[in-house]
N, C-alpha and C positions, 0 to 999 in steps of 0.2 A: 221106306227102307229106299237108299242109294241103288243108282243102279252100278256099271261097271264101265261106261265109256270113256275114254280117253281123248282128249282135246288141249289141242297147244304144244307148245314144244317142253312140258316138263310132265313126269308122270304123277297120275292125282290116284291117291289110295282112299278107298270107300271105305266107308262104318255100312257094309253090307248086313250082316248076317250079326250083327250086336254081339262078338263074341263074348264069352263069358269072362270078364274081371280078374279073377281066379288064377285063370288057364292063360291069361296075355304077362301077370305078373309071375306067375312062375318061368315064364319064358324068358323073361326079363333075369330074373334072377340067375336063371343060368347064362346068361350073354354076361352079368355081371363081374365072372368071373376070367371074362377074357376082356370086357372092357367097361370098366368102372363107370358109373355114372355119376354127375351131381346134375344140381339145376342153381341158377343163377334167379334173386326175387331182388328186381329193383324196387325199392318202395320209400316212402315219404313217411315219415314220423306219424304224421296224422291216421295214414293206413290201420297203425295199429289201433285206435280211439274206435273203429271201424267193424262191424260183425262179420264182413266179407273174408277179412284176412284171418281173423281167429277161426272161419271155419276152414279154408284155407291150410292153416299148418293141423287144426283137427284131422283133416286129410293127409296130410303129409306125415304122419305120427304113425299112419297104418302101412306105406308105401314101403314094402321089405327090400327092393333092389337096388336103391340110392346110397350112392356111397359117400356124397357129399353137398351139403346146400352153404352157399353164398348169398348172404343177402348186404344190399348195398343200400344204406342208411343214409337218408339225405332229412336236412332244414330239421336237426335234430339237436338241442342241447346238450348239456353233461347230465341231468338228470333225467331227460330222456331217452339217451343211448343207456342209463345203467337200466331203466326199464325194458330197451329194449333187449339186453339182456338178459333176464329174467325171463319176458313175453317168449322167445327165441328156447328157453333152455328145454323146454322138455320136447323140440324134436331129439330123435335116438340117432338121427344121424349124424356123422363128423359135420360140424357147420362153424361161420365164422361171421362176422359180423363185421361190413367197412362202412366205421363212421366217418363220411366222408366230409364233416364239419369238426371234427376233432382234431387235435394240436398235428398229431401224428401225420396224419394224412395229407393235412394243410401244407405242411412242409415239406412234404414230397411232391404235392400238385404246386409248390411253388420254386423247386428244382426244375421240374418240367418246365414250367412257364418261361426261366430261365433261357431254356434249352429251346425254346419255338414247339416242346411236343405236346403240351399239354391242354387239353379242352376247354374254348376257350368260351364255352354259354352252360349255362348251369342249365341241369333239366337230368329226361331219362336217359339221352344218348351218350352223357358225363357219366353218370351211377354207371350204366352198363360196362361203359371199356373200363373203367376202374375193375369192375369184379372179374371180366375178363383177363386182365391184366392178371388179377390176383390165383385165375382158376390156373392159370397158366404157370403159373410162379409157386403155386402148391405142388402140380404136378401129380395131384390124385386121382382126376377122369379123363377118360377118354371119350366119353360121349355125354354133350353138354347140353340142358335143355334151357330155355328161359321164358317164363309168363308173370303178367302184372300182379301184382297183391289186392285187386279190387274186382274179382270176378264172383259175382254174388251166384251165380251157378257153376259154382266149383263143385267135381268130384275128382276122385282122383284115376281116375281113369284115362279125363285128357291127358294125362302125363303119361302115359303109360302108351298112348296111343302117339303121343308127339315125341318121343325119344324112340319110340321102337322102331323106324325105319333108318335111323343113325347107330343105335346100337345093337342092332340085328348084325352078325358078323358075314352071312353069306350075303348080305345087300351091298348096294354098290354107293347107296344116298351118304353125300358129304352135309348136305343140307336139307333138313325139313321144313315147311311152312304149313300151320295150323290153318286150318277154316274152318266153317261153321257158319249157321244161319243166326243172324242177330235178330232177336225177338226182347221187347219188354214194355210191361204195361199193353199188352195187346197189341202190338203195333211193330213195322217194321223199323229195325236200327241200322247203324253202319253205312249215317249220310256220309260220309266223307269218302268212304269207299264206292256208294252207289250212285253219288251225287258229284262226284267230283274226278276222283280218279279213274272208272272206267270211261264217262265220255271222255275227260280230259286224253284220253288212250287213243281213242278212238277219233277223236280231232285231230289228232296229230300226224295219226296215220293216213288220214281224210289228206291234209291242207299237206303234210310235207312226205307223204310215200314209204313203202316199205323201208322200217326198219328193225333188224332179226330184237336190238334192244326194246322194240314197244311190242313186236309179238311177243316176246318173254314173258311180259312184265302182263299178259292181254291173256294169258295161261292162266292166273292166279285168280281163286274161284273170291280171296278175301286178301289183297296186296298189304292192307293193313292191320292184319294180323298182328298183336303183341306178341304171338307165341310163334317161337322157333326153337330147332333143335338143332347140334352141328357138332362133326366131328371136332376133337381138341385141336387138330394142325391147321382148320382153317382157322381159328382164333387170331390166331400170331400172323396171318398175311391181311387180316381186314382189316379194313379203315369204315370207325365207325360215324356216322352224319350227327353232328351235335345239336340238329334243331328238331323240327317235326318230320323231317325227311326221312327219319332213321328207319322206318320199314321199307322203305321206298328206296333207300338209299342202302341198305342193305342187301336188300335184291338184287340192284344192281351191279351193286361188287360182286357178287356170287356169281352172276352171269359174266361179267369179265375174268373173272379168274378160275372158273371151273365149266368143263361140257356141260351140259343143261342136262343130259343123262345121269350127272352125280346129284341132281336135286329133285327134288319131291315136295307134292304139297298131300297133305294129310288131312281126313275129318277125323276129327277129336271131339266136337260132341254134335248133338242133335239142335241146341237150342242155349244162347250163350248168351249172357247179360254182363254189364260193370258199368262202370262210374261213365255219367254221360258228360263230353265237352259241354258246356254252353258255347252258343250260336259268338255271339258276342260281334253285332252286324257294326256296333260303333266302337268297338276299339281294333283293329288290326294287331295287337300285340297279344293277342289272348284268343283263347277256346277256337272254336271251331274256324274262326276270320283268319288267325294267324297260321294254323296249320293249313289253310289251305293255301296259303302263299309261301309255306316253307315248301310245300308238296311240289306246285307249278316250278318253282324254281331248280326241283331235285332234275325233272324232265327236263328243264330247259338245259342243264348245264351238261347232263348224258349227253343229248343230242347235239351240246355243241363240240364235246369232246371228237364226236363222229362227224363232224366235219358239216355241222347243218348252220345256216347264216343265220341269224334271226335279228330283225328290225322292228321297228313301231308299226311299219305297216301289215309284218307277219303277226304281230299279237292281235292287231285290232281283227283281222280274218281268224285267226282262232279265236278270240272270244265270239265272232259271231257265229261260226261254226260248232263253237262249245255250249252255246246259248241253246240252236236247236236240235241236235245231236242229246243233250241234258233233258229237254222239255220231253220231245217223244220216247229216252228212257220211263219220264216219270209216269207216260200211260201203261207201260211195261208193270214198272211196279206197281199199281193202283189196282190193275187186273187181277197179278198174283195175290195181293193182301186180302183181295176181295175177298178170291176163292178160297180162302186159308182160313175166313171168317174176322180176319185182321184188319185193325182202324187204319185210317189210310186221311192224312189230313193234305190235299191237293195242295192248298193256299201256302201253307207253310212250305212245302217240298219247292213249289216253283221261287219264294223269298227267298231260299237257302240257295238254290240254282242263281238268281239274278246276282247275291252277296260274292258268288262263286266266280261268276264273270266278272264281275269287277274287279277280284284279288288276282286274277288269272292276269290281267291288264297292269297291275301292279309289283306283282311278282315281275312280269317283264319288265318296268320302268326299274325295279333294283337290281337286276341280272343287267341290262345295257348299263345303268351308272356305275356297276360295280363289277365287270366282268371276270376278272384276276381275284373275286372271294376263293377265298379254301375252306366250305365248308364240311369237309370230313378231317378228323382229328388221326391222325401218322399212326400206321399198325405198328404193333409191339414189337415185330420182327425193328422195325427204325426206331424204336427206345432201345434197345436191348442195345442194339449198335451204339449207338451214342451212348447209352449209361448201363455198359456190363455187368455192374450189380446191381440193379433196379428191381429186377424178383427179389432179392435178398433184404430190400429195405422197404419193400411193401407186406413182406412175411414179417419182418420184425416190426413194422409202424403198426398192423394189426394186431398183433400177438401182445405189445406194448402196450393199447388203449385195454385190449380185455383184462389183463393183468392188475392196472393199476385202476380201473373202476368197476370191474365184476365184484361182487360180493364175497366176501370170504366166508 
């Protein structure tokens, strides 16, 4: 059972009493009359072939308060898009599929490319950005949640707890971040958060000194969680990172745009597991290796905008300090795992820390060589300013795809 202790700069909403789900869903249904709710599901087509998403859809069928579901579909050809239409047809909520590889959305992407407004990298960030645009265009939802499609421990109570803070009209929160314990195969998960983000934040605090942005990031129990919710108005001015820095970048943008009193984190599950990334120690362009570089760059960019000056000497010091702090944390994780009867491979954990230490240096080199890199996709307010009818075009593109390829 969780306690009620508050730490850091954001409010933490705990799962203290394991409140009955039916009671919470009834309350959310009441909220929905004032604040309609939507859900974004960024998905690869390959996830439609896995049992995790099938179970998620089974659970979403039972959700009574949800007004809209927007599915962003990546890496799908025409036959696969047709299959996706049939796959999600059983959802009782109003739902739309954005076929990101289809001709109509490609046409919109080309238009935005010409204006320098489109995402430059394929991936989750791009998918989420277009889904947000569609949500804004449709105007059907006032409170919007987002979660991944590969959660193997999913149950609909996760969504209820995730969206509750921004759906409740009496709450002040504009943004809610989910957190949970990562456990899989009787072992601790969440390696990128445990072994990179937390020790890197504390390394930066030690080497650079007090920074509000670092204190803010250190408040989150799981900063890399892919589950968050927000009020609709937040989306229109939110810049989305297009690389693996998505979750870190979104948090940093929230801190830049809103008071921390408007931001919370909420415990959405006791145990959580989803698809694991390969370490990819020999390939800096995939897996945890690429993730660690992109996340490190996100921190360096943010601090640079605050006036912090980086050079090779600073990055060498960061690498050495990070390594020591991360190794100390491994001992803490080992004790925690052992006390809870979980497996813990110290050798593997230290190998990952060694990889991350090298990648902090690589991220520093990339940052120094390209300090003007623009990792964020422009927010939708800017897009609308440049192309006033873009929302109508986006709605038409999705409608045309469905009309052309759905079975009669």
